[in-house]
N, C-alpha and C positions, 0 to 999 in steps of 0.2 A: 152429070148434073146440067139441067137446062137454065137458061137465062132467067126464066120465071121463078125457078127455085131459088137461085142466088139473089134475086131482087126481093123475094119474100123474106129470106133469111136476113138480109141486110136491113130491111124494115123492121123486122122483129127485133133485131139487136138495137137499132136506134130507138125504138119505143121502150125497150128494156132499160137502155142507159138513161133515157128521159125520165122514166118513173123512179129509177135510183136516185138521180140527181134531184128530183122534186122532194123525195122523201128526205134526203140529206139536208136540203135547204129548210124543209120544215121542222127538222128535229134541231137544227142549229137556231132557227127563229124562236122555237119554244124554249131552248136552254137559255138564250140571251134574255128574253122577256122574264123568264123565271129568276134570273140573277139580278135584273134590274128592279124587281119588285120585292127585295128581300126585307124591307121594312114593313112593320105591322102598323095598323092605324094609329096606335097609341105612341109610336115613336116619332112621329112628325113634329117639327118644331113650328109652333103656330103662336100668333099673338093677336089679341082682339085689338082692332083699332076703332077710333072714334074721332068725330070732327071737332076741331078746337083751334085754339090759337097756336101759331108757331112762333116760338121764341128764337131769335137769331142774335147770337153775341159774336162780335169781332174782337179778337184779342191781340191782332197784330197792328203794329204801326204803319201808317202809309196813307194814301189818298183813295178815295172812293168815288168813282164816277158811274153815271147811269149808261146803260149800253145803247139807249136810243133816247134822244132829246127832241123836244117840240119847242121851237123859238116862238114865244108870243111877244108881239110888238103892238104898242099903242099907236094908232094912226090918227088920233084926234089932233087937229090943227093946235098948235100952242103947247102941246105936250100934256101928258097926264100920266098918273101912275096905275099900273094894274094892280088892284088890291087882291083879287082872289080869282080863280078859275073854277067853274062848276062843269062837271062832266056832262 
């Protein structure tokens, strides 16, 4: 057997192994995707949402503070009171 024959048989062996591995991976991917899609369209849990007010109720005792504060100071000479802030 010459070195050319051994090289071509080794190449043929590698190509065959590669094709078998690609086939096995394809079969595994198909099996996994089929098992993940076992729900039919009617079985999905859905809920229709709409825009509206969000009611928040606190039932625990304690203190509540904002996470970020902006301090507003009156810089009028003689002092004054800030009555309201407009965004």
